[in-house]
C-alpha positions in Angstrom: -4.8 -158.5 -123.2 -4.6 -162.2 -122.5 -1.2 -163.9 -122.0 -0.8 -167.6 -121.5 2.0 -167.8 -118.9 2.7 -171.5 -119.4 2.6 -173.0 -122.9 4.7 -175.8 -124.4 6.2 -176.5 -127.8 7.8 -179.7 -129.2 7.7 -183.3 -128.2 7.7 -184.5 -124.6 9.9 -187.6 -124.2 8.6 -188.3 -120.7 4.8 -188.0 -121.2 4.8 -188.6 -125.0 2.9 -185.5 -125.9 3.4 -183.2 -128.9 2.5 -179.6 -129.6 3.3 -177.8 -132.9 3.4 -174.1 -133.7 0.3 -174.4 -135.9 -1.6 -176.0 -133.0 -0.7 -173.2 -130.6 -1.6 -170.5 -133.1 -4.9 -172.2 -134.1 -6.1 -172.5 -130.4 -5.0 -169.0 -129.5 -6.8 -167.4 -132.5 -10.0 -169.3 -131.6 -9.8 -168.2 -127.9 -8.7 -164.7 -128.4 -5.4 -165.1 -126.6 -2.8 -162.5 -127.6 0.4 -164.3 -126.7 2.2 -166.7 -124.5 5.4 -167.6 -122.6 6.5 -170.8 -124.4 8.8 -173.4 -122.9 10.0 -176.8 -124.2 8.4 -180.0 -123.3 10.9 -182.4 -121.8 13.5 -183.2 -124.4 16.0 -186.0 -124.5 18.7 -185.4 -121.8 21.4 -184.1 -124.2 22.6 -180.5 -124.4 22.3 -180.6 -128.3 18.6 -181.5 -128.1 18.0 -178.8 -125.5 19.6 -176.2 -127.7 17.6 -177.4 -130.7 14.2 -176.9 -129.0 15.3 -173.6 -127.5 16.2 -172.4 -131.0 12.8 -173.6 -132.3 11.1 -171.5 -129.6 13.2 -168.5 -130.5 12.0 -168.8 -134.1 8.4 -168.8 -132.9 9.1 -165.7 -130.8 10.5 -164.0 -133.8 7.3 -164.6 -135.8 4.6 -161.8 -136.0 1.5 -163.9 -135.7 1.2 -163.5 -131.9 3.4 -162.2 -129.1 5.6 -164.9 -127.8 8.4 -165.1 -125.2 10.7 -168.0 -124.4 11.2 -169.9 -121.1 14.3 -172.1 -121.0 14.0 -175.7 -119.7 17.4 -177.2 -119.1 18.1 -180.5 -117.2 19.6 -179.3 -113.9 21.9 -182.4 -113.8 23.9 -181.2 -116.8 27.3 -180.0 -115.7 27.2 -176.5 -114.2 29.2 -175.1 -117.1 26.8 -176.6 -119.7 23.8 -175.4 -117.7 25.1 -171.9 -117.2 26.1 -171.6 -120.9 22.8 -172.6 -122.3 20.8 -170.5 -119.8 23.0 -167.5 -120.6 22.5 -168.1 -124.3 18.8 -168.3 -123.9 18.5 -165.1 -121.9 21.2 -163.0 -123.4 21.0 -164.1 -127.1 17.5 -165.4 -127.6 15.7 -163.0 -125.2 14.1 -165.6 -123.0 12.4 -164.4 -119.8 12.6 -167.3 -117.3 14.0 -170.7 -116.4 11.9 -173.8 -115.7 12.5 -176.6 -113.3 10.3 -179.7 -113.6 11.1 -182.0 -110.6 8.8 -184.9 -111.9 10.6 -185.1 -115.2 14.1 -183.8 -114.3 14.3 -186.2 -111.3 15.4 -183.3 -109.2 14.4 -182.4 -105.7 13.7 -178.7 -105.9 16.0 -177.9 -102.9 19.0 -180.1 -103.9 22.3 -178.7 -105.0 21.6 -178.9 -108.7 18.3 -177.1 -108.3 19.9 -174.4 -106.2 22.3 -173.8 -109.0 19.2 -173.2 -111.3 18.0 -170.5 -108.9 21.5 -169.0 -108.6 21.8 -168.9 -112.4 18.4 -167.2 -112.7 19.3 -164.6 -110.2 22.5 -163.9 -111.9 20.8 -163.5 -115.3 18.0 -161.4 -113.8 15.1 -163.7 -114.8 12.3 -165.5 -112.8 12.0 -169.2 -112.2 8.9 -171.4 -112.8 8.8 -174.7 -110.9 6.4 -177.5 -111.6 4.5 -178.5 -108.5 1.7 -181.1 -107.7 1.9 -184.2 -109.8 5.1 -186.2 -109.1 5.6 -186.5 -105.4 7.7 -186.3 -103.3 9.8 -183.9 -105.4 6.9 -181.9 -106.7 5.4 -181.2 -103.3 5.6 -177.4 -102.8 6.7 -178.1 -99.2 10.0 -179.2 -100.6 10.6 -175.5 -101.3 9.9 -174.3 -97.8 13.4 -172.9 -97.2 14.2 -171.8 -100.7 12.4 -168.5 -101.5 13.8 -166.9 -98.3 17.3 -167.7 -99.5 16.7 -165.9 -102.8 14.6 -162.9 -101.8 15.4 -161.0 -105.0 14.3 -163.9 -107.2 10.7 -164.4 -108.3 9.4 -168.0 -108.0 6.3 -169.1 -109.9 4.7 -172.4 -108.7 3.2 -174.0 -111.8 -0.2 -175.7 -111.1 -0.2 -174.2 -107.6 0.6 -177.6 -106.2 -2.4 -179.2 -107.9 -5.5 -179.8 -105.8 -3.8 -182.4 -103.6 -1.0 -180.0 -102.5 -2.7 -176.7 -103.0 -2.6 -175.8 -99.3 1.2 -176.0 -99.4 1.5 -173.8 -102.4 -0.9 -171.3 -101.0 1.1 -171.2 -97.8 4.3 -170.4 -99.6 2.6 -167.6 -101.6 1.2 -166.1 -98.5 4.5 -166.4 -96.6 6.9 -165.1 -99.3 6.5 -161.9 -101.3 8.5 -163.4 -104.1 6.3 -166.5 -104.6 3.5 -166.5 -107.2 0.9 -169.1 -108.2 0.1 -170.3 -111.7 -3.0 -172.5 -111.0 -3.6 -174.4 -114.3 -5.6 -177.5 -113.8 -6.7 -176.4 -110.3 -10.4 -176.8 -109.5 -12.4 -173.5 -109.6 -13.0 -173.5 -105.8 -9.3 -173.5 -105.1 -8.7 -170.9 -107.7 -11.3 -168.7 -105.9 -9.7 -169.5 -102.5 -6.3 -168.4 -103.8 -7.7 -165.2 -105.2 -9.5 -164.4 -102.0 -6.4 -165.2 -100.0 -3.5 -163.6 -101.9 -5.2 -161.5 -104.5 -5.0 -161.2 -108.3 -1.5 -159.6 -108.1 0.1 -162.9 -107.2 -1.9 -165.2 -109.6 -1.4 -165.6 -113.4 -3.5 -167.2 -116.1 -2.0 -170.1 -118.0 -3.2 -173.2 -119.8 -0.3 -175.6 -119.8 -2.0 -177.0 -122.9 -3.6 -174.7 -125.4 -6.7 -176.9 -125.6 -7.2 -176.2 -121.9 -7.1 -172.4 -122.2 -10.9 -172.0 -122.6 -11.4 -173.9 -119.4 -8.9 -171.9 -117.5 -10.3 -168.6 -118.8 -13.8 -169.7 -117.7 -12.7 -170.2 -114.1 -11.4 -166.6 -113.8 -14.4 -165.1 -115.6 -16.7 -167.0 -113.2 -15.1 -165.8 -110.0 -13.7 -162.4 -110.8 -16.3 -159.6 -111.2 -13.9 -156.6 -111.2 -12.5 -155.9 -114.7 -9.2 -154.6 -113.1 -8.7 -157.9 -111.2 -9.5 -160.0 -114.3 -7.0 -158.0 -116.4 -4.4 -158.4 -113.7 -4.7 -162.2 -113.7 -5.0 -162.5 -117.5 -1.9 -160.5 -118.3 -0.8 -158.0 -115.6 0.9 -160.5 -113.2 2.8 -162.2 -115.9 3.9 -158.9 -117.4 5.3 -157.9 -114.0 6.8 -161.2 -112.9 8.6 -162.0 -116.2 9.4 -158.4 -117.2 7.7 -158.7 -120.5 8.5 -155.9 -122.9 11.7 -155.0 -121.2 14.8 -155.1 -123.4 17.3 -157.8 -122.5 
């Protein structure tokens, strides 16, 4: 089984990108991907727009074409009441499996008070958190999270893009130091992907594309460096299934 742990749907108002349901399905069919965890692109900073894209993802998850799960992306600077209400709706009513924080687009330092509320909310709801790292310094430097995972030992943190090539060492350090930190290395060069696998093992790394068109490139990296079928299976689906609790009733 192959599960894309980081996919997007909708229009991104920060980077002016757009992904449709048809585009996702077409690429996944061509590349033999069985499903994905789908999150919004960055919507306009209004709670109504946020709810709308979450509802759109929920409709995709309810379709039968592929196996999809939702990941909520909510501006951490919304009022705590609004943030908690939408996060709770996504998890309890729509069945979403994680919350996403994007420091570069949300203009949020990942260790400030609003971001800490994201982690507290995720812990209360029993879901994991994915945090964008890499592009968008200083906020997206994984070192900004140095003191965070230890404060939430029962919460799983996924570092999207594994810090990028520029900040890979920081991301790898966090994953080695904390049992509850995992790496999602989309866009990382193949040598750093191999270094991560050799250092922390397949059980802490998950396949993802970030963009469906990029999936074939990401798959080729793992197929080039992983020779054991059990390790390849773990990266392509097993880690995501465990970290996000896929298949468990909510």
